[in-house]
LUMRO-396690 format. One line per 3 residues: number of its first residue (from 1); their letters; for each residue x negated, y, z of C-alpha. Coordinates in pm, whole numbers. Layout:
NUM) A) X Y Z | ...
***
This chain:
1) MQC) 1257 2684 -1118 | 1584 2656 -1314 | 1830 2374 -1255
4) SRG) 1964 2179 -1550 | 2340 2152 -1547 | 2532 1869 -1707
7) KNV) 2561 1946 -2079 | 2860 1906 -2305 | 2832 1587 -2510
10) FST) 2861 1773 -2841 | 2597 2032 -2756 | 2362 1753 -2652
13) ISV) 2422 1572 -2980 | 2354 1895 -3175 | 2021 1950 -3001
16) VCL) 1920 1591 -3056 | 2013 1604 -3426 | 1828 1927 -3492
19) VFL) 1511 1857 -3303 | 1471 1482 -3338 | 1630 1419 -3677
22) TIL) 1328 1227 -3802 | 1347 981 -3514 | 1711 938 -3429
25) RCD) 2020 849 -3627 | 2267 1106 -3498 | 2567 927 -3644
28) ALR) 2487 634 -3415 | 2543 833 -3095 | 2876 762 -2936
31) EYT) 3061 827 -2617 | 3055 540 -2373 | 3373 457 -2186
34) KED) 3375 302 -1839 | 3472 -26 -1995 | 3176 -10 -2234
37) IRK) 2939 49 -1948 | 3097 -226 -1740 | 3046 -481 -2021
40) LRE) 2685 -379 -2061 | 2634 -412 -1686 | 2776 -766 -1686
43) EVR) 2554 -859 -1979 | 2253 -749 -1777 | 2377 -952 -1479
46) EMF) 2404 -1265 -1694 | 2056 -1209 -1832 | 1909 -1184 -1479
49) QHA) 2105 -1487 -1362 | 1970 -1699 -1650 | 1609 -1608 -1567
52) YEG) 1660 -1650 -1193 | 1819 -1992 -1221 | 1541 -2102 -1455
55) YLK) 1285 -2008 -1192 | 1473 -2194 -914 | 1503 -2505 -1130
58) HAS) 1151 -2529 -1264 | 919 -2324 -1041 | 1069 -2241 -704
61) DFD) 759 -2359 -515 | 530 -2139 -725 | 476 -1768 -779
64) ELR) 599 -1754 -1136 | 773 -1956 -1408 | 599 -2037 -1736
67) PLS) 895 -2026 -1975 | 747 -2228 -2260 | 621 -2524 -2062
70) CDG) 903 -2494 -1802 | 675 -2530 -1502 | 541 -2307 -1231
73) VDT) 206 -2144 -1163 | 59 -1958 -865 | -77 -1625 -987
76) WGS) -93 -1383 -693 | -116 -1577 -370 | 89 -1894 -365
79) YSL) 379 -1756 -164 | 677 -1795 -397 | 629 -1447 -530
82) TLI) 934 -1441 -757 | 1166 -1519 -463 | 1041 -1209 -278
85) DAL) 1027 -998 -593 | 1387 -1083 -688 | 1540 -1052 -342
88) DTL) 1645 -687 -362 | 1780 -738 -713 | 2022 -996 -570
91) AVM) 2146 -728 -328 | 2169 -464 -600 | 2384 -696 -811
94) GNN) 2602 -793 -514 | 2499 -1159 -487 | 2501 -1153 -105
97) TEF) 2534 -1529 -62 | 2212 -1602 -250 | 2040 -1310 -77
100) QRV) 2120 -1460 265 | 2005 -1805 149 | 1669 -1677 29
103) VDI) 1615 -1471 341 | 1661 -1788 552 | 1412 -1971 333
106) LVN) 1151 -1696 364 | 1194 -1644 738 | 1173 -2015 819
109) NSN) 903 -2122 575 | 669 -1832 493 | 322 -1842 640
112) FES) 59 -1592 530 | -222 -1745 738 | -387 -1876 420
115) DIN) -750 -1894 322 | -692 -1737 -20 | -817 -1425 -190
118) VSV) -548 -1189 -314 | -523 -856 -492 | -470 -582 -236
121) FET) -280 -372 -493 | -47 -648 -615 | 17 -789 -270
124) NIR) 116 -446 -147 | 356 -352 -424 | 512 -696 -464
127) IVG) 509 -861 -120 | 502 -570 126 | 728 -359 -98
130) GLL) 967 -645 -170 | 1001 -743 196 | 1055 -381 310
133) SAH) 1320 -326 45 | 1500 -650 135 | 1482 -559 504
136) LLS) 1651 -225 442 | 1918 -386 222 | 1994 -662 474
139) RRA) 2291 -486 636 | 2464 -424 306 | 2397 -782 198
142) GVK) 2573 -921 507 | 2269 -1055 691 | 2313 -1086 1068
145) LEP) 2100 -806 1207 | 1876 -811 1508 | 1932 -546 1779
148) GWP) 1745 -229 1689 | 1770 -268 1311 | 1634 -103 1093
151) CNG) 1344 -66 1334 | 1339 -440 1394 | 1400 -756 1194
154) PLL) 1228 -1071 1060 | 1161 -933 714 | 1009 -620 864
157) RMA) 780 -837 1079 | 678 -1036 772 | 599 -716 583
160) EDV) 384 -593 871 | 209 -929 896 | 106 -906 532
163) ARR) 10 -536 554 | -207 -600 858 | -396 -862 661
166) LLP) -466 -599 395 | -607 -346 644 | -966 -482 641
169) AFD) -987 -368 279 | -977 -6 398 | -1276 -46 632
172) TKT) -1524 112 388 | -1757 410 403 | -1504 627 224
175) GMP) -1176 475 345 | -1081 380 -9 | -990 10 -16
178) YGT) -1155 -291 -172 | -958 -452 -452 | -953 -801 -301
181) VNL) -902 -937 49 | -880 -1284 202 | -553 -1320 389
184) KHG) -726 -1512 670 | -1085 -1384 684 | -1082 -1028 548
187) IPP) -1321 -913 277 | -1467 -1206 82 | -1848 -1235 79
190) GET) -1999 -1067 -225 | -1678 -884 -311 | -1734 -595 -557
193) SVT) -1681 -249 -420 | -1550 -120 -756 | -1177 -80 -797
196) CTA) -941 124 -1013 | -794 461 -918 | -445 318 -892
199) GVG) -585 53 -658 | -689 335 -425 | -380 554 -444
202) TFI) -86 312 -452 | -10 250 -85 | 160 554 61
205) VEF) 518 446 -27 | 496 100 130 | 254 181 409
208) GAL) 434 506 489 | 766 326 514 | 610 59 731
211) SRL) 468 314 977 | 796 499 1000 | 989 179 1068
214) TGD) 748 11 1311 | 610 317 1488 | 251 211 1417
217) PIY) 72 505 1249 | -220 307 1110 | -52 210 783
220) EEV) 48 559 679 | -281 704 793 | -508 464 604
223) ALN) -302 525 289 | -327 900 335 | -697 883 407
226) ALY) -753 691 83 | -571 965 -106 | -765 1238 71
229) ALQ) -1093 1062 -3 | -1004 1024 -371 | -937 1397 -388
232) TFK) -1294 1474 -284 | -1431 1277 -577 | -1227 1434 -856
235) SPI) -1421 1594 -1137 | -1500 1967 -1164 | -1206 2003 -1405
238) GLF) -966 1825 -1170 | -944 1482 -1341 | -989 1131 -1207
241) GNH) -1173 850 -1376 | -1055 493 -1415 | -1278 295 -1176
244) IDV) -1466 405 -864 | -1707 249 -613 | -1522 266 -282
247) QTG) -1846 259 -80 | -2028 539 -259 | -1757 737 -441
250) RWT) -1945 693 -771 | -1727 669 -1081 | -1808 359 -1282
253) AQD) -1552 426 -1557 | -1507 792 -1645 | -1216 789 -1889
256) AGI) -933 1005 -1754 | -570 944 -1843 | -228 875 -1697
259) GAG) -208 510 -1806 | -354 176 -1696 | -584 201 -1394
262) VDS) -459 548 -1297 | -81 548 -1345 | 70 474 -1005
265) YYE) -169 715 -833 | 22 1011 -980 | 354 829 -933
268) YLV) 296 774 -563 | 197 1133 -495 | 546 1240 -604
271) KGA) 736 952 -449 | 538 973 -125 | 608 1346 -101
274) LML) 980 1292 -149 | 1019 989 73 | 802 1101 363
277) NRP) 856 1479 343 | 487 1546 285 | 448 1863 81
280) ELM) 70 1822 74 | 115 1524 -154 | 325 1731 -392
283) KMF) 57 1995 -384 | -199 1731 -486 | 25 1619 -770
286) NAG) 82 1973 -896 | -293 2041 -895 | -360 1715 -1077
289) RQS) -84 1779 -1329 | -232 2114 -1420 | -549 1943 -1531
292) VEK) -350 1668 -1707 | -149 1924 -1903 | -458 2123 -1993
295) FLK) -691 1844 -2104 | -478 1541 -2188 | -160 1669 -2351
298) RDD) -133 1678 -2729 | 209 1747 -2884 | 395 1583 -2594
301) WYI) 159 1283 -2601 | -103 1217 -2335 | -442 1085 -2449
304) WVS) -763 978 -2275 | -1056 1215 -2225 | -1389 1235 -2045
307) MNK) -1317 1322 -1681 | -1605 1571 -1658 | -1590 1758 -1988
310) GQV) -1245 1687 -2125 | -1360 1557 -2467 | -1127 1306 -2633
313) TLP) -1238 945 -2583 | -924 745 -2677 | -641 902 -2877
316) VFQ) -397 630 -2775 | -72 586 -2589 | -48 295 -2345
319) SLE) 280 127 -2258 | 214 178 -1886 | 227 555 -1944
322) AYW) 603 531 -2001 | 658 596 -1628 | 554 962 -1674
325) PGV) 890 1106 -1795 | 1055 949 -1492 | 805 1115 -1258
328) LSL) 863 1449 -1431 | 1237 1404 -1382 | 1182 1361 -1009
331) IGD) 1023 1706 -985 | 1293 1861 -1203 | 1097 1917 -1526
334) ISA) 1367 1765 -1746 | 1265 1940 -2067 | 907 1812 -2067
337) AMK) 1026 1469 -1961 | 1275 1439 -2247 | 1024 1549 -2508
340) TLH) 769 1289 -2406 | 1040 1023 -2368 | 1148 1076 -2731
343) NYV) 790 1004 -2844 | 790 679 -2650 | 1134 574 -2772
346) GVW) 1010 631 -3127 | 732 379 -3069 | 981 135 -2921
349) KQY) 1204 164 -3227 | 906 101 -3452 | 822 -234 -3290
352) GFL) 1118 -337 -3076 | 896 -303 -2769 | 606 -88 -2650
355) PEF) 264 -221 -2755 | -5 -211 -2489 | -204 37 -2703
358) YNI) -62 264 -2973 | -300 465 -3191 | -138 807 -3210
361) PNA) -322 951 -3517 | -265 632 -3718 | 84 569 -3583
364) EAG) 16 199 -3535 | -32 -51 -3258 | -386 -138 -3150
367) ANR) -520 -457 -3302 | -633 -762 -3105 | -436 -665 -2796
370) ENY) -205 -898 -2607 | 132 -734 -2546 | 390 -767 -2272
373) PLR) 726 -649 -2407 | 909 -682 -2073 | 740 -388 -1902
376) PEL) 1001 -181 -1714 | 837 163 -1720 | 1029 299 -2019
379) IES) 1372 194 -1900 | 1282 326 -1554 | 1229 670 -1706
382) VMY) 1551 634 -1903 | 1743 556 -1583 | 1599 853 -1393
385) LYR) 1670 1093 -1677 | 2024 968 -1729 | 2100 1023 -1361
388) ATG) 1961 1373 -1393 | 2129 1473 -1721 | 2413 1232 -1807
391) DPF) 2291 1247 -2166 | 2468 964 -2365 | 2163 928 -2588
394) LLQ) 1993 763 -2290 | 2274 510 -2259 | 2221 421 -2621
397) VGE) 1848 377 -2561 | 1935 144 -2275 | 2175 -56 -2491
400) DML) 1909 -91 -2759 | 1666 -222 -2497 | 1916 -470 -2349
403) RKT) 1774 -820 -2307 | 1439 -663 -2218 | 1453 -571 -1846
406) TKY) 1712 -610 -1574 | 1723 -402 -1254 | 1684 -57 -1407
409) LYL) 1919 -152 -1690 | 2178 -277 -1442 | 2163 52 -1253
412) LFD) 2184 248 -1577 | 2511 73 -1655 | 2646 71 -1300
415) PDN) 2708 437 -1205 | 2904 337 -894 | 2625 121 -752
418) FLN) 2525 219 -398 | 2172 295 -520 | 2321 565 -745
421) NDG) 2473 748 -449 | 2426 1122 -506 | 2410 1209 -140
424) RSG) 2776 1291 -85 | 2836 990 135 | 2642 780 383
427) TVI) 2675 536 669 | 2629 625 1033 | 2476 353 1249
430) NTP) 2379 343 1617 | 2018 266 1699 | 1811 272 2018
433) NGE) 1708 621 1905 | 2068 740 1869 | 2292 782 1569
436) CVI) 2134 759 1227 | 2259 818 871 | 2156 558 613
439) EAG) 2252 464 257 | 2296 828 162 | 2121 800 -173
442) GYI) 1786 922 -289 | 1635 573 -289 | 1267 566 -382
445) FNT) 1155 283 -608 | 804 161 -559 | 599 89 -869
448) EAH) 735 -270 -870 | 1095 -143 -872 | 1168 -221 -508
451) PID) 1406 47 -368 | 1344 198 -24 | 1604 405 162
454) PAA) 1419 715 287 | 1701 799 526 | 1649 472 715
457) LRC) 1291 574 786 | 1423 855 1001 | 1598 610 1232
460) CYD) 1282 469 1388 | 1066 762 1487 | 1109 1113 1618
463) VPR) 966 1422 1448 | 1016 1790 1508 | 1319 1880 1298
466) QDL) 1371 2219 1142 | 1719 2353 1100 | 1651 2456 741
469) LAG) 2015 2525 665 | 2092 2733 970 | 2322 3021 878
472) YKT) 2411 2876 539 | 2730 2726 408 | 2736 2479 125
475) IDF) 2945 2705 -90 | 2689 2984 -49 | 2383 2804 -182
478) RGD) 2505 2529 -409 | 2298 2537 -726 | 2048 2789 -584
481) IFK) 1689 2758 -471 | 1575 2931 -156 | 1233 2960 -3
484) FSI) 1120 2897 348 | 786 2900 520 | 647 2723 821
487) ENE) 516 2973 1072 | 325 2945 1396 | 278 2573 1361
490) TVP) -36 2371 1374 | -83 2036 1220 | -248 1809 1475
493) EEK) -565 1660 1334 | -553 1332 1517 | -180 1273 1570
496) PME) 4 1375 1255 | 298 1154 1353 | 402 1253 1706
499) NFT) 555 1034 1971 | 442 693 1860 | 64 705 1840
502) IEV) -59 425 2066 | -370 516 2259 | -593 213 2308
505) ETP) -920 230 2495 | -1176 66 2271 | -1537 -22 2350
508) KTD) -1783 219 2196 | -2075 -25 2209 | -2221 -196 1913
511) PEE) -2060 -541 1847 | -2401 -711 1878 | -2461 -545 2212
514) TRK) -2117 -656 2329 | -2198 -1012 2236 | -2524 -998 2430
517) NIV) -2337 -881 2736 | -2098 -1174 2705 | -2385 -1416 2675
520) FEI) -2554 -1255 2978 | -2246 -1310 3193 | -2214 -1669 3077
523) LSI) -2579 -1742 3153 | -2537 -1592 3501 | -2264 -1846 3568
526) LKE) -2479 -2127 3440 | -2777 -2022 3650 | -2564 -2001 3963
529) SKR) -2431 -2350 3898 | -2784 -2478 3845 | -2908 -2311 4165
532) QEE) -2635 -2472 4373 | -2723 -2814 4233 | -3092 -2764 4314
535) EKS) -3015 -2664 4675 | -2843 -2998 4724 | -3132 -3184 4571
538) ESS) -3349 -3385 4807 | -3674 -3342 4615 | -3785 -2986 4616
541) NTT) -4158 -2943 4659 | -4202 -2801 4309 | -4105 -2445 4244
544) VDD) -3852 -2446 3967 | -3797 -2144 3753 | -3427 -2110 3695
547) SII) -3454 -1854 3417 | -3300 -1944 3088 | -3483 -1825 2781
550) LPT) -3307 -1816 2451 | -3510 -1854 2127 | -3732 -1557 2049
553) DEK) -3987 -1487 1782 | -4250 -1399 2044 | -4281 -1442 2421
556) PEE) -4175 -1152 2641 | -4440 -961 2829 | -4489 -1045 3193
559) TTE) -4362 -787 3437 | -4335 -737 3809 | -4059 -480 3785
562) NPV) -3695 -554 3817 | -3600 -793 3544 | -3429 -640 3246
565) ETA) -3281 -773 2928 | -3524 -765 2637 | -3392 -788 2289
568) KVP) -3523 -788 1940 | -3315 -560 1720 | -3108 -784 1496
571) PTR) -3103 -720 1124 | -2812 -526 987 | -2534 -700 796
574) DEE) -2674 -562 471 | -3018 -701 554 | -2870 -1039 633
577) ENT) -2685 -1046 302 | -2993 -940 109 | -3227 -1192 272
580) GEA) -2982 -1473 315 | -3102 -1513 674 | -2891 -1483 986
583) SGS) -3011 -1336 1310 | -3025 -1571 1609 | -2999 -1488 1978
586) FVS) -3301 -1283 2064 | -3230 -1222 2432 | -3448 -1328 2728
589) FED) -3303 -1330 3077 | -3471 -1380 3413 | -3344 -1461 3758
592) DNS) -3212 -1156 3942 | -3376 -1263 4271 | -3722 -1320 4132
595) SSV) -3974 -1042 4152 | -4207 -1181 3890 | -4246 -1449 3630
598) TQN) -4453 -1730 3780 | -4732 -1886 3579 | -4617 -2241 3641
601) STE) -4247 -2182 3565 | -4067 -2449 3373 | -3892 -2316 3064
604) VST) -3600 -2471 2890 | -3704 -2588 2547 | -3661 -2323 2280
607) DPA) -3574 -2583 2020 | -3215 -2507 1910 | -3112 -2875 1938
610) DLR) -3248 -2900 2294 | -3094 -2571 2393 | -2759 -2677 2258
613) SFV) -2778 -3003 2449 | -2865 -2818 2768 | -2577 -2577 2730
616) ENQ) -2331 -2859 2659 | -2444 -3045 2974 | -2392 -2733 3182
619) TEN) -2054 -2642 3041 | -1909 -2990 3100 | -1890 -2915 3474
622) NSL) -1806 -2551 3447 | -1434 -2495 3436 | -1482 -2119 3408
625) LTE) -1595 -2145 3049 | -1320 -2132 2791 | -1345 -2296 2450
628) FVQ) -1407 -1954 2301 | -1706 -1890 2530 | -1844 -2236 2469
631) SIL) -1828 -2177 2095 | -2042 -1865 2142 | -2297 -2058 2343
634) KST) -2315 -2345 2096 | -2358 -2109 1801 | -2707 -2032 1681
637) QPA) -2572 -1748 1466 | -2413 -1426 1595 | -2044 -1387 1526
640) RPK) -1961 -1126 1271 | -1786 -825 1423 | -1416 -893 1418
643) FDA) -1206 -641 1229 | -1030 -407 1471 | -743 -201 1335
646) QNL) -762 52 1617 | -1131 112 1553 | -1050 170 1185
649) LEK) -780 421 1277 | -1014 614 1504 | -1288 612 1242
652) IRR) -1050 748 983 | -937 1029 1211 | -1295 1126 1285
655) GPY) -1402 1095 922 | -1469 1381 681 | -1191 1302 437
658) YQA) -906 1303 685 | -1026 1629 839 | -1073 1783 495
661) AGN) -702 1732 436 | -656 2082 570 | -706 2193 211
664) FSL) -356 2057 148 | -197 2176 471 | 126 2373 506
667) QSD) -21 2670 685 | -38 2925 406 | 210 2799 149
670) NYR) 577 2849 85 | 769 2551 -46 | 1092 2561 -235
673) LLT) 1387 2356 -124 | 1581 2213 -417 | 1956 2229 -364
676) CRA) 2064 2204 -725 | 2380 1994 -756 | 2287 1892 -1112
679) QSY) 1984 1702 -978 | 2199 1471 -769 | 1929 1207 -747
682) LQR) 1710 1445 -552 | 1984 1588 -335 | 1955 1452 15
685) LSI) 2029 1764 216 | 2236 1573 468 | 1919 1388 564
688) HGE) 1625 1610 485 | 1510 1855 219 | 1298 1806 -91
691) FF) 980 2012 -131 | 820 2139 -449
***
């Protein structure tokens, strides 16, 4: 792989003029001075400040501002979404006072214990991603840090609180998540099991960062398992459809592309590989890209085709596809990235924004489509490519787009911003795990533009470290690529992240059986209480049967053997949902001291109302019964099994998709370490290498 060096301004202009004469006006290209860039940066700052102050004035208690009516609206979960979304932008632009004020508001007022249904995808990229990014920027923004930062802190705890509420979505037959979850109760009744490909594959950046910072492996592992599962359902020609059933793996929409519904899946394979040092993710991306290039690419455009045969279905460009050149720049394919970017810039020049759909053969926007001109994907790619090439054409593109988007534009015009650090400087901090280098560049932006410092993730967990640069001096390998291989290593199947997997002993019994055991113990207490009362009773000529019989469909058979628990098998959850009927308690218990069931025994009424009254009378004098236990006794319906994160983690590790990940293991592959100085954005050798 060849490294692109910074090019002379005039040679760049010549290439642009010769190749793209029909699109660009070469006489408009100019050299930007530092003062020019500074003025553009300040213009972006003013634009952001205007929008931010408008939100605070008219909609601070809501998720978003409606600019025409000047009021607020809750769109994603009623948790002041814009405040969280804008928090890291305040830090990027140096507004530390406002950053600190908003952090105080969020820490003291946020409560995610809400009975509302939210998008798993959007909540992850906006809320979890926004809180993680703000947490990692807190030191630079002057927030008073808790001991143990970055492995501890209020924003980190908030991010984990939200992520844990998303975990029930991953408890499916395949491990791929549902699209919607209730923040308080888990999966809503009747929730569809169909979701888009991006909704399956857009978690590894946020969840991976969360696992590395908290030490809890479940987040990274459920995200990885979803990616592994998705791989098993790709088509014979290596493409992915648009929508999939997460319970069965059946594709319900079979159009394959790189745009809406699929986009951030490919994006997160690359960013997850870079941020977490997971070469297997880069291997997945490279395999997927081969199919994309073979079946989707037409003259540096990418169209939509059938996932199984590769026939063209939609010869269109979607605005969401504009992230692709930026992803290509991250893997060093600058030439392909620039060619595709020029196509997209041409569309932007035609309309002044990117339409949602652009018909490539007809060179016109799709009709009857609502458009959102503020999408950041194009300027994101421009920013990445400018940092990789320094091409002034890209600055001009950014200037033309000014007044459209903010954060990426601000970084484009702020070369000295800490996020633009090329890896030649960093900050050493002391943590409970020893010294740690942070803020050394190479920030990874999630798909909602929230930056995450990958170096900080290394502060909170311990992994076997390879001395990849042993025997080398910087002067010897600058600008070169060298190969290394991992030998005599095994990848543990159940503990991929050593030293912080928490072993929890979990019951292996069925939840319904567990409930029966609880009820049995409670009834034993009640019977003992009743027996003691009867012994004190003066009238006792009549034999009283002290067995308690819960409602059953039919009477139990008489027996002279030792009494045992008899139970009718309850219907499964699916059967309950299909019939609309709930299973009751079907357990019959007899006294342990009795050798037989007497013919004249007196039974407690099986009427639910009478039974409930009896139980309430008994529990009034029984201090051993907690409110929780009483609620079980009073209920005529079995409690649904409570979601258990540890059970989910164990199920994933035992499952076929996680174990099949060996197809992407490191055992037989060599990976190339990029040390090219020209690709400064990827250069993080002081922290850890980049794999391709």
